[in-house]
C-alpha positions in Angstrom: 34.5 11.2 -35.6 33.0 9.7 -32.5 29.8 11.0 -31.2 29.8 13.2 -28.1 28.6 11.9 -24.7 25.5 13.4 -23.0 25.0 13.8 -19.3 21.8 15.1 -17.8 20.9 16.5 -14.4 17.3 15.6 -13.7 15.1 17.3 -11.2 11.6 16.9 -9.8 10.7 20.6 -10.1 12.2 24.0 -10.9 14.5 25.4 -8.2 16.1 22.1 -6.9 19.6 23.2 -8.2 20.0 21.5 -11.6 21.6 24.5 -13.3 23.9 25.1 -10.2 25.0 21.5 -10.3 25.7 21.6 -14.0 27.8 24.8 -13.8 29.6 23.4 -10.7 30.6 20.4 -12.7 31.7 22.6 -15.6 34.0 24.5 -13.3 35.5 21.3 -11.8 36.2 20.0 -15.3 37.7 23.4 -16.3 40.0 23.2 -13.2 41.2 19.8 -14.4 42.1 21.2 -17.8 39.0 20.3 -19.8 38.0 22.9 -22.5 34.4 23.8 -21.2 32.1 26.5 -22.6 28.6 27.7 -21.8 26.4 27.1 -24.8 23.3 28.4 -23.0 22.5 29.0 -19.4 19.5 30.9 -17.9 20.2 32.1 -14.4 16.6 33.5 -13.8 18.1 36.3 -11.7 19.6 33.9 -9.1 22.8 35.4 -7.8 24.3 32.0 -6.7 23.8 30.5 -10.1 25.3 33.5 -11.9 28.3 33.3 -9.6 29.1 29.8 -10.9 29.5 31.2 -14.4 32.3 33.6 -13.4 35.2 31.5 -14.7 33.5 29.9 -17.7 33.6 31.0 -21.3 30.2 31.9 -22.7 29.5 31.4 -26.4 27.6 34.5 -27.6 23.9 33.9 -28.2 22.0 34.3 -31.4 19.5 37.1 -31.6 16.2 36.4 -33.4 13.4 38.9 -34.2 9.9 37.5 -34.0 6.7 39.5 -34.2 8.4 42.7 -33.5 10.3 41.5 -30.4 13.9 40.3 -30.1 14.8 37.0 -28.5 18.0 35.2 -27.6 18.7 31.6 -28.4 21.7 29.3 -28.3 23.9 29.7 -31.4 24.5 26.1 -32.3 26.8 26.9 -35.2 29.0 29.0 -33.0 29.3 26.3 -30.4 30.2 23.7 -33.0 32.7 26.2 -34.7 34.3 26.8 -31.2 34.7 23.0 -30.9 35.1 22.7 -27.1 35.4 19.4 -25.3 32.3 20.0 -23.2 29.3 22.4 -23.8 26.9 23.3 -21.0 23.4 23.6 -22.3 20.5 24.4 -19.9 16.8 23.5 -20.2 16.9 20.6 -22.6 13.1 20.7 -23.1 13.1 24.4 -24.3 11.2 25.3 -27.4 13.2 27.6 -29.7 11.8 30.8 -31.1 10.5 30.4 -34.7 13.3 31.2 -37.1 15.8 29.0 -35.2 17.5 26.2 -37.1 15.7 23.6 -34.9 12.3 23.6 -33.2 13.5 22.1 -29.9 16.7 22.6 -27.9 17.2 18.9 -27.6 17.6 18.9 -31.4 20.3 21.5 -31.0 22.0 19.2 -28.5 21.8 16.3 -31.0 23.7 18.4 -33.5 26.4 19.3 -31.0 26.7 15.6 -30.0 27.0 14.5 -33.6 29.9 17.0 -33.9 31.8 15.0 -31.3 31.3 17.5 -28.4 30.2 16.3 -25.0 27.1 18.0 -23.6 26.0 18.5 -20.0 22.3 19.5 -19.8 19.4 19.9 -17.3 15.8 18.6 -17.4 12.8 18.5 -15.1 10.8 15.2 -14.8 7.6 16.9 -16.0 9.1 17.4 -19.4 9.6 13.7 -20.1 7.2 12.5 -22.8 6.4 9.2 -21.1 5.3 10.8 -17.8 3.7 13.9 -19.2 0.1 12.6 -18.6 1.0 11.5 -15.1 2.4 14.9 -14.2 -0.8 16.5 -15.6 -2.9 14.4 -13.3 -0.6 15.2 -10.3 -0.3 19.0 -10.8 -3.3 19.7 -13.1 -1.0 21.5 -15.5 -0.3 20.2 -19.0 3.3 20.6 -20.1 3.7 21.8 -23.6 7.4 21.3 -23.8 8.5 17.7 -23.8 11.6 15.6 -24.6 11.4 12.1 -26.1 12.4 9.5 -23.6 14.8 7.9 -26.1 16.9 11.0 -26.0 17.3 10.9 -22.2 17.7 7.1 -22.0 20.5 7.4 -24.6 22.4 9.7 -22.2 25.6 8.2 -20.8 24.7 9.5 -17.3 21.4 10.7 -15.8 22.0 12.1 -12.3 19.0 13.2 -10.2 19.3 16.5 -8.2 17.2 15.7 -5.2 15.6 18.1 -2.6 12.8 17.4 -0.2 9.5 19.3 -0.7 10.0 21.2 2.6 13.5 22.4 1.6 12.4 23.5 -1.8 9.4 25.4 -0.3 11.8 27.1 2.1 14.0 28.1 -0.9 10.9 29.5 -2.6 9.9 31.4 0.6 13.3 33.0 0.8 13.1 34.3 -2.7 15.9 32.0 -4.1 13.7 30.6 -6.9 11.0 33.1 -8.0 10.6 36.9 -7.5 8.6 38.0 -4.4 5.4 38.7 -6.4 5.2 35.1 -7.7 6.1 33.3 -4.4 2.6 33.1 -2.9 0.9 31.9 -6.1 3.6 29.3 -6.7 3.5 27.9 -3.2 -0.3 27.6 -3.3 -0.4 26.0 -6.7 2.3 24.0 -8.4 4.7 24.0 -5.4 2.2 22.5 -2.9 3.8 19.8 -0.7 1.7 17.0 -2.2 2.6 17.9 -5.7 6.3 18.1 -4.9 6.3 14.8 -3.1 4.6 13.0 -6.0 7.0 14.6 -8.6 10.0 13.7 -6.5 8.9 10.0 -6.2 8.2 10.0 -10.0 11.7 11.3 -10.7 13.3 8.7 -8.3 11.3 5.9 -9.9 12.3 6.9 -13.4 15.9 7.1 -12.6 15.7 3.7 -10.8 14.1 2.3 -13.9 17.0 3.8 -16.0 19.5 2.1 -13.7 17.7 -1.2 -14.0 17.7 -0.9 -17.8 21.4 -0.2 -17.8 22.1 -3.3 -15.6 20.0 -5.5 -17.8 21.9 -4.3 -20.9 25.2 -5.0 -19.1 24.1 -8.5 -18.2 23.0 -9.2 -21.7 26.3 -8.0 -23.0 28.2 -10.2 -20.6 25.9 -13.3 -21.0 24.5 -13.1 -17.5 21.1 -14.6 -17.0 18.8 -13.5 -14.1 15.2 -13.0 -13.3 14.1 -9.5 -12.3 11.3 -9.1 -9.8 8.2 -6.8 -9.8 5.5 -6.7 -7.2 6.2 -9.8 -5.1 4.3 -12.2 -2.8 6.9 -14.3 -1.1 5.9 -17.6 0.6 8.4 -18.8 3.2 8.2 -22.6 4.1 8.7 -23.0 7.8 9.7 -26.3 9.3 10.1 -25.4 12.9 13.7 -26.6 12.9 16.6 -24.5 14.2 17.7 -21.7 11.8 14.2 -21.0 10.5 14.6 -17.4 11.6 17.4 -16.9 9.0 15.1 -18.2 6.3 12.2 -15.9 7.5 14.4 -12.8 7.5 15.8 -13.7 4.0 12.3 -14.1 2.7 11.3 -10.8 4.3 14.1 -9.0 2.6 13.0 -10.4 -0.8 9.5 -9.1 -0.1 10.6 -5.7 1.1 12.8 -5.2 -1.9 9.7 -4.6 -4.0 7.2 -3.7 -1.3 5.8 -7.2 -1.5 3.9 -9.4 0.9 5.5 -12.0 3.3 3.6 -15.2 4.0 4.9 -17.9 6.3 3.5 -21.4 6.2 4.0 -24.6 8.2 2.5 -28.1 7.5 2.3 -30.6 10.2 3.0 -34.2 9.2 -0.2 -36.2 8.5 1.1 -39.1 10.7 1.8 -36.8 13.6 5.4 -38.0 14.0 8.6 -35.9 14.3 6.7 -32.7 15.0 8.9 -29.7 15.8 8.9 -27.8 19.0 5.7 -25.8 19.5 7.7 -23.1 21.3 10.0 -22.6 18.3 7.0 -22.4 15.9 5.5 -19.8 18.2 8.7 -17.9 18.1 8.7 -18.0 14.3 5.1 -16.9 14.3 5.9 -13.8 16.3 8.9 -13.1 14.1 6.8 -13.2 10.9 4.2 -10.9 12.6 7.0 -8.4 13.6 8.2 -8.4 10.0 4.7 -7.5 8.7 3.8 -11.0 7.4 1.1 -13.5 8.0 1.5 -17.1 9.4 -0.5 -20.2 8.4 -0.5 -23.7 9.6 -2.4 -26.9 8.7 -2.0 -30.7 8.4 -1.0 -32.0 4.9 0.0 -35.2 3.3 1.8 -34.2 0.1 3.7 -31.1 1.3 5.3 -30.2 -2.0 2.2 -30.3 -4.1 0.3 -28.5 -1.4 2.8 -25.7 -1.2 2.5 -25.0 -4.9 -1.3 -25.0 -4.7 -1.1 -22.6 -1.9 1.3 -20.3 -3.7 -0.9 -20.2 -6.8 -4.0 -19.5 -4.8 -2.2 -16.6 -3.1 -0.8 -15.3 -6.4 2.7 -15.7 -5.0 5.7 -15.0 -7.2 8.4 -16.7 -5.1 8.7 -19.7 -2.7 11.6 -19.7 -0.2 12.6 -23.1 1.2 15.5 -24.3 3.4 18.0 -26.8 2.0 17.7 -30.3 3.4 20.5 -32.0 5.2 19.0 -35.5 4.9 20.9 -38.3 3.1 20.3 -39.4 -0.5 18.9 -42.6 0.8 16.4 -40.7 3.0 15.3 -38.6 0.1 14.9 -41.7 -2.0 12.8 -43.5 0.6 10.8 -40.5 1.9 10.9 -38.3 -1.2 12.0 -34.7 -1.5 9.7 -31.8 -1.0 12.1 -29.5 -2.8 12.0 -31.8 -5.9 8.3 -31.9 -5.8 8.0 -28.1 -5.5 10.5 -27.6 -8.4 8.6 -30.1 -10.5 5.2 -28.4 -10.0 6.1 -24.7 -9.5 5.8 -23.7 -13.1 6.5 -19.9 -13.4 6.8 -19.4 -9.7 10.4 -18.8 -8.6 11.7 -21.2 -6.0 14.6 -20.2 -3.7 16.4 -22.9 -1.7 18.3 -21.2 1.1 21.4 -23.0 2.4 22.8 -22.9 6.0 19.5 -22.4 7.7 20.2 -25.0 10.3 17.4 -27.1 9.1 17.7 -30.9 9.3 14.2 -31.4 7.9 12.5 -30.7 4.6 10.5 -27.5 4.6 6.9 -28.2 5.4 4.7 -25.6 3.8 1.0 -25.5 4.0 -1.5 -26.3 1.2 -4.1 -24.0 -0.3 -6.8 -25.8 1.5 -7.2 -27.7 4.8 -6.4 -31.3 4.0 -8.9 -33.9 4.8 -8.3 -36.4 7.6 -5.8 -39.1 6.6 -7.3 -42.5 7.6 -4.3 -44.5 6.5 -0.7 -44.2 5.1 -0.1 -41.8 2.2 0.0 -42.9 -1.4 3.8 -42.6 -1.4 4.2 -44.8 1.7 1.8 -47.4 0.2 3.9 -47.4 -3.0 7.1 -47.9 -1.0 5.4 -50.7 1.0 4.5 -52.6 -2.2 8.0 -52.0 -3.5 9.5 -53.4 -0.3 7.2 -56.4 -0.4 7.8 -57.1 -4.1 11.6 -57.0 -3.7 11.9 -58.4 -0.1 9.9 -61.6 -0.6 11.9 -63.1 -3.5 15.2 -61.8 -2.0 14.5 -63.4 1.4 13.3 -66.6 -0.2 16.4 -67.0 -2.4 18.6 -66.2 0.6 17.0 -68.8 2.9 16.6 -71.7 0.4 20.3 -72.9 0.8 19.9 -73.0 4.6 16.4 -74.5 4.9 17.7 -77.7 6.4 19.5 -75.8 9.2 16.9 -73.0 10.0 13.7 -74.9 10.3 10.2 -73.8 9.3 9.6 -71.7 12.5 12.7 -69.5 11.8 11.8 -69.1 8.2 8.3 -68.0 8.9 9.6 -65.6 11.6 11.7 -63.9 8.9 8.6 -63.5 6.7 6.8 -62.2 9.7 9.4 -59.5 10.2 9.0 -58.4 6.6 5.3 -58.3 7.0 5.6 -56.1 10.1 7.9 -53.8 8.2 5.5 -53.5 5.3 2.5 -53.0 7.6 4.4 -50.2 9.4 5.1 -48.4 6.1 2.0 -49.1 4.0 -0.8 -50.2 6.2 -3.2 -53.2 6.1 -3.6 -54.0 2.4 0.2 -54.4 1.6 0.6 -56.3 4.9 -2.2 -58.6 4.0 -0.7 -59.3 0.6 2.7 -59.9 2.1 1.3 -62.2 4.7 -0.5 -64.3 2.1 2.5 -64.4 -0.2 4.7 -65.4 2.8 2.3 -68.2 3.7 2.4 -69.5 0.1 6.2 -69.2 -0.2 6.8 -70.9 3.1 4.5 -73.7 2.1 6.1 -74.2 -1.4 9.8 -73.8 -0.5 10.1 -74.8 3.2 7.3 -77.2 4.1 7.7 -80.9 3.3 6.9 -82.1 0.7 8.9 -79.3 -1.0 7.6 -77.6 -4.1 4.1 -78.7 -3.5 1.2 -77.0 -1.6 0.6 -80.2 0.3 1.4 -80.1 4.1 2.5 -83.5 5.5 2.8 -82.7 9.2 0.0 -81.0 11.3 2.4 -78.9 13.3 3.6 -77.3 10.0 0.0 -76.4 9.1 -0.5 -74.9 12.6 2.7 -72.8 12.2 1.6 -71.5 8.8 -1.9 -70.6 10.0 -0.5 -68.9 13.1 1.9 -66.9 10.9 -0.9 -65.7 8.7 -3.1 -64.7 11.7 -0.3 -62.8 13.4 0.7 -61.0 10.2 -2.9 -59.9 9.7 -3.3 -58.7 13.3 0.0 -56.8 13.2 -1.0 -55.1 9.9 -4.4 -54.1 11.4 -2.9 -52.7 14.6 -0.4 -50.6 12.6 -3.2 -49.2 10.4 -5.3 -48.3 13.4 -2.3 -46.7 15.1 -1.6 -44.6 12.0 -5.3 -43.6 11.9 -5.3 -42.5 15.5 -2.2 -40.5 15.1 -3.7 -38.7 12.1 -6.9 -38.0 14.1 -4.9 -36.7 17.0 -2.7 -34.5 14.8 -5.7 -33.0 13.0 -7.5 -32.5 16.3 -4.5 -30.5 17.5 -4.5 -28.5 14.2 -8.2 -27.8 14.6 -7.7 -26.6 18.2 -4.9 -24.3 17.1 -7.1 -23.0 14.3 -9.8 -22.2 16.8 -7.3 -20.5 19.1 -6.3 -18.3 16.2 -9.9 -17.5 15.6 -10.3 -16.4 19.1 -7.2 -14.3 18.8 -8.7 -12.6 15.7 -11.7 -11.6 17.8 -9.6 -10.0 20.4 -6.8 -8.5 18.4 -8.8 -6.6 15.7 -11.3 -3.9 15.8 -13.3 -5.5 13.0 -12.3 -9.2 13.0 -14.8 -10.2 10.3 -12.4 -9.8 7.2 -9.6 -11.8 9.0 -12.0 -14.6 10.0 -13.3 -14.8 6.4 -9.8 -15.1 5.0 -8.9 -17.8 7.5 -12.1 -19.7 6.7 -11.4 -19.6 3.0 -7.7 -20.7 3.4 -8.7 -23.5 5.9 -11.3 -25.2 3.7 -9.9 -24.3 0.3 -13.0 -22.4 -0.9 -13.0 -20.3 -4.1 -15.2 -17.6 -2.5 -17.0 -17.1 0.8 -19.6 -14.5 1.6 -21.8 -13.5 4.5 -25.2 -12.4 3.2 -27.7 -10.4 5.2 -31.4 -10.4 4.5 -33.3 -7.1 4.1 -36.6 -5.9 2.7 -35.0 -5.6 -0.7 -33.5 -9.1 -0.7 -30.0 -10.3 0.1 -27.0 -8.0 0.4 -23.4 -8.9 0.9 -22.1 -8.1 4.4 -18.5 -9.1 3.6 -16.8 -11.5 1.2 -13.5 -12.9 0.1 -12.5 -14.6 -3.2 -14.2 -14.7 -6.6 -17.0 -15.0 -7.8 -18.9 -13.5 -4.8 -22.2 -15.2 -4.3 -25.2 -12.9 -4.2 -27.7 -15.4 -3.0 -27.6 -18.5 -0.8 -28.4 -20.7 -3.7 -25.2 -19.6 -5.5 -22.9 -21.6 -3.3 -22.3 -25.3 -2.7 -23.0 -24.8 1.0 -24.9 -22.3 3.1 -24.9 -22.2 6.9 -27.3 -19.9 8.9 -25.4 -17.4 11.2 -28.5 -15.9 12.8 -32.0 -14.8 12.0 -31.0 -12.6 9.1 -27.5 -13.7 8.1 -26.2 -16.8 6.2 -22.7 -18.0 5.3 -22.3 -19.1 1.7 -19.4 -21.2 0.5 -18.4 -21.5 -3.2 -16.2 -24.3 -4.6 -15.4 -26.2 -1.4 -15.3 -29.9 -1.0 -16.5 -29.9 2.6 -17.6 -33.3 4.1 -19.2 -34.4 7.3 -15.8 -34.6 9.1 -15.4 -30.8 8.6 -18.8 -29.8 10.1 -17.5 -29.6 13.7 -14.8 -27.1 12.8 -17.1 -25.3 10.5 -19.7 -24.9 13.3 -16.9 -23.3 15.4 -16.1 -21.0 12.5 -19.7 -20.0 12.1 -20.1 -19.2 15.8 -17.1 -17.0 15.6 -18.5 -15.3 12.5 -21.8 -14.7 14.2 -19.9 -13.1 17.1 -17.9 -10.9 14.7 -21.1 -9.8 12.9 -22.8 -9.0 16.2 -19.7 -7.1 17.2 -19.8 -5.1 13.9 -23.4 -4.2 14.5 -22.7 -3.2 18.1 -19.9 -1.0 16.8 -22.3 0.7 14.4 -24.7 1.3 17.2 -21.8 2.6 19.3 -20.9 5.0 16.5 -24.5 6.3 16.5 -24.3 6.8 20.2 -21.0 8.6 19.8 -22.6 10.9 17.3 -25.4 11.6 19.7 -22.8 12.3 22.4 -21.0 14.7 20.1 -24.3 16.4 19.4 -24.9 16.7 23.1 -21.5 18.2 23.5 -22.2 20.6 20.7 -25.5 21.6 22.3 -23.7 22.2 25.6 -21.1 24.4 23.9 -23.9 26.2 22.1 -25.6 27.0 25.3 -22.3 28.2 26.7 -21.8 30.4 23.7 -25.3 31.8 23.9 -24.9 32.5 27.6 -21.6 34.3 27.2 -20.5 35.4 23.8 -24.0 36.5 22.6 -24.6 38.5 25.7 -21.6 40.8 25.0 -23.1 42.5 21.8 -26.5 42.5 23.5 -25.0 44.4 26.5 -23.4 47.0 24.2 -26.7 47.5 22.2 -28.7 47.7 25.5 -26.3 50.3 26.9 -26.3 52.4 23.8 -30.1 52.4 23.4 -30.6 53.2 27.1 -28.2 56.1 26.8 -30.1 57.5 23.8 -33.4 57.2 25.6 -32.3 59.2 28.6 -34.2 62.5 28.5 -32.0 64.3 31.1 -28.9 64.1 29.0 -28.4 66.4 26.0 -26.3 64.3 23.6 -24.2 66.1 21.1 -24.6 65.0 17.5 -21.1 63.4 17.6 -22.0 61.4 20.7 -25.3 60.4 19.3 -23.7 59.2 16.1 -21.1 57.3 18.0 -23.8 55.5 20.0 -25.7 54.7 16.8 -22.6 53.3 15.2 -22.0 51.1 18.2 -25.6 49.8 17.9 -25.0 49.1 14.2 -21.7 47.4 14.7 -22.9 45.2 17.6 -26.0 44.3 15.7 -24.0 43.2 12.7 -21.7 41.2 15.0 -24.7 39.6 16.7 -26.3 38.8 13.4 -23.0 37.1 12.3 -22.8 35.1 15.5 -26.4 33.9 15.3 -25.9 33.1 11.6 -22.9 30.9 12.4 -24.8 29.2 15.2 -27.7 28.4 12.9 -25.3 27.2 10.2 -23.5 24.9 12.6 -26.8 23.5 13.7 -27.8 22.8 10.1 -24.4 21.1 9.4 -24.6 18.9 12.6 -28.1 17.7 11.7 -27.4 17.3 8.0 -30.1 19.7 7.1 -28.0 21.7 4.6 -29.8 21.9 1.2 -27.6 22.7 -1.8 -28.6 24.6 -4.9 -25.8 24.0 -7.4 -25.0 26.4 -10.2 -21.9 27.5 -12.1 -20.7 30.8 -10.5 -17.8 33.1 -11.0 -15.4 33.2 -8.0 -14.7 36.9 -8.5 -18.4 37.7 -7.9 -18.6 35.5 -4.8 -15.5 37.1 -3.3 -16.7 40.6 -4.1 -20.1 40.0 -2.4 -18.4 38.4 0.6 -16.1 41.3 1.1 -18.9 43.8 0.8 -20.6 42.0 3.7 -17.6 42.4 6.0 -17.7 45.8 7.8 -13.9 46.2 8.3 -12.7 44.7 5.0 -12.4 47.9 3.0 -8.8 48.9 2.4 -7.5 45.8 4.3 -7.7 43.2 1.5 -5.6 42.9 -1.6 -7.5 41.1 -4.4 -6.1 39.0 -7.3 -9.1 37.0 -8.6 -9.1 37.2 -12.4 -12.4 37.3 -14.2 -11.1 34.8 -16.7 -11.1 32.0 -14.2 -13.2 29.0 -14.8 -16.5 29.0 -13.0 -16.9 26.7 -10.0 -19.8 24.3 -9.4 -21.2 25.4 -6.0 -24.1 26.8 -4.0 -23.5 30.6 -4.4 -25.1 31.6 -1.0 -23.1 28.9 1.0 -19.9 29.7 -0.8 -20.3 33.4 -0.1 -20.8 32.6 3.6 -17.7 30.3 3.6 -15.5 32.9 2.0 -16.8 35.7 4.3 -16.0 33.6 7.3 -12.5 32.7 6.2 -11.6 36.3 5.2 -13.2 37.6 8.4 -11.0 35.2 10.4 -7.9 36.4 8.5 -8.8 40.0 9.1 -9.2 39.3 12.8 -5.8 37.8 13.2 -3.7 39.9 10.7 -2.2 43.2 11.9 -4.2 46.3 10.8 -1.3 47.8 8.8 -0.7 44.6 6.7 -3.5 43.7 4.2 -4.9 40.2 3.8 -4.1 38.8 0.3 -6.9 37.0 -1.6 -6.0 35.4 -4.9 -7.2 32.6 -7.0 -5.9 30.3 -9.8 -6.7 27.1 -11.7 -5.0 23.8 -10.7 -6.0 21.0 -13.0 -9.8 20.7 -12.9 -10.0 22.7 -9.7 -10.1 26.4 -8.8 -8.1 27.3 -5.7 -8.8 30.4 -3.6 -6.0 31.4 -1.2 -6.6 33.8 1.7 -3.2 34.7 3.3 -2.8 36.7 6.5 0.3 37.9 8.3 -0.9 37.0 11.8 1.0 34.8 14.3 0.1 31.6 12.4 -0.9 28.2 13.9 1.5 25.3 14.6 1.2 22.4 12.2 -0.1 20.0 14.8 -2.9 22.3 15.8 -4.2 23.2 12.3 -7.0 20.7 12.2 -8.2 21.8 15.6 -9.0 25.3 14.3 -11.7 23.8 12.2 -13.5 22.3 15.2 -16.5 24.1 16.6 -15.9 26.6 19.5 -12.1 26.5 19.1 -10.1 29.7 19.3 -6.4 28.7 19.4 -3.2 30.7 19.8 -3.1 34.3 20.8 -6.3 36.2 21.0 -7.4 37.8 17.8 -8.4 41.4 17.1 -12.1 40.4 17.2 -14.4 38.2 19.2 -16.6 35.3 18.4 -17.7 31.8 19.4 -15.1 30.0 17.3 -17.5 28.8 14.7 -16.4 30.7 11.6 -13.9 28.2 10.2 -15.9 25.2 11.3 -18.9 26.5 9.3 -16.8 27.4 6.3 -15.2 23.9 6.1 -18.6 22.3 6.6 -20.1 24.3 3.7 -17.1 23.7 1.4 -17.1 20.0 2.0 -20.8 19.8 1.5 -20.2 21.2 -2.0 -17.5 18.6 -2.7 -14.5 20.9 -2.0 -11.7 21.1 0.5 -10.5 23.7 3.0 -7.2 23.4 4.7 -4.5 25.6 6.2 -0.9 26.1 5.2 2.0 28.4 6.3 2.2 31.9 4.7 5.8 32.5 3.5 7.3 35.1 5.9 4.8 34.3 8.7 1.1 33.9 9.0 -1.6 31.4 7.9 -2.9 30.7 4.4 -6.3 29.2 3.9 -6.7 27.2 0.7 -10.2 26.7 -0.6 -10.6 24.3 -3.6 -13.7 23.6 -5.6 -14.3 21.7 -8.9 -14.5 23.6 -12.1 -17.9 24.3 -13.7 -18.6 25.7 -17.1 -16.7 28.8 -18.3 
């Protein structure tokens, strides 16, 4: 008997529609003629879910008595005895009541599968064993019911039932998931938008991993070999040739696939010849920037080795290069950058992209700024020696049969041409050796008497000496020209580097990190730091690379940037030729540091300006809002003092009550003004202790004159204590509840409830007022803000600002959310203390 197949509908949270989808599939299979039964489905009172079961056969449940109560569980034996083709079993992670044949429902499912029956089941991501700890960190709730990952991974199909957090919360608010009495608590705790978004991403990632696992197994079964990527840093080698935009976009797609980084690099030839169009390079630079990558450019000699060094320094995982269209002979003579990269890449993946339109080899940049090349490269010198070693004997053998016809001048001219070619390729030293060798060969084979070093005729001696001098002069001129070309190329590269530095200063708010990274890449340093001197010694202003030097003596080079700052370079081979560019770097760094200090001073000035604005608003509040209760008190007292009026007891009591109410109102306004002043000046002193939230809320409500009968409380005494300043927390709660009372209709009570979420305790104050649009919710916490329709009370708009200030001072948070059905819910969260 073959084992049954398992299919699982996976969801991020309860209520996304897993059971509905399972039942819907069961009905579709039933309509196609499949024998389908319901082994166990819990509708949770949802009408739409129950309607899906109308046409399905339900296997009777097993009743188990435990501790005097009767429970229903799936009857596994009855399902197996019924022997359907497909059994629908809800809630795979369910723990069975003691007395059942198996402890867990997934064990029941295993029995059904072993009997050859297919099973369709449901599961939430929080019940997977491998992600149980992650879910606890996200939601603060430890899941007791878990399913081994091996069970789920062995399923033939795992289909995710997806729903956005906003849609799920709307379902909750409409009563489609939980009953009305549980909606507010659920939305304020487990079903908060942040929790749902994190759980949804976790579910999507797990399913993606399951798909990847299935693909790998398929490839192994079919003998397919491939390399799978993780977090990527993709280096794209840019030549400046036509078609480079295709290569850049291809590299960008590789990086985006795994949220990696894109780095474009270009190396200018050390001899300054055959440079691409600067306009095209600028176009590629802008394209890389638009794709979110970074562009680098330096002068290099050995491009292949330099590219690998750069990739390793940047911890790159892939190198993308364009395929060359050069001939085999050109590759043999000039070498192949692609071959060099493949030879030295090691574990770095190398991609050669065809049909990029490139006629040149990719020219990536090295990890460090190459030093000035004062002569031909090592490769060119080797080629020059090879040409001389082969060319001299070949030309000699070729000319010997014709020495009587050519004459000594023509033969020496041929040797001179070879010397010029060797000088052009390899410089002075190979040219000098070729000239001397040509002098000796011309004397031995072509100057009478033959096969001796003796020269019989003076004109032949003159010809040989002239040949040697000309050959040496040509070799020297070629070497000088190559040196000048290298100097000009590097000067252009340095100028472009300085232009980029100036661009860093203009383009970024804080250019210092970008300048430091550019400096490290340009000079190939291990680490660079800017140290600032203070009374306590040296401190690190900013740094890149490892290890970060803590003192100027820790680096190989230190350069003063100002009176109290110094640049320290670790692991760099800087020489005197680099000092000019380094001085330009340090001047830019000094400007960036000065700019940072000026920004800090501007921030202080901005704070002072805000304080002045607060002071102005405070004066406006004192001149207007505080005068209103004073006017009422003054009018009531003046009336009571009139001797010519005989006030009735009821009228006298009414005036006294007015005085009491306005005095309380005035006291609250003055208290908020003083509290705001303390917060703005940083003069709040905290006295931490572990306090019970139910006590704090009770005292806060007793201090509110109109709270009696208008607040519904659900703050259990069994809650963990919170670590807070009791007096400040009471003021914060009173302000938030007072604000809710002011906005909520008199006939609808304000709901205050609390619960534990992980290591935090959350207090929710929900009103049924007009609410606040999402884009204005942060503004209600600003001082002197009263947004929306006018509330039932009056004030200076400081209550919520003071409440948030106090809560944040205690390490907590206060934010606003929608109340299901209309209104605003304030969520106050604090860290747990001792119970």
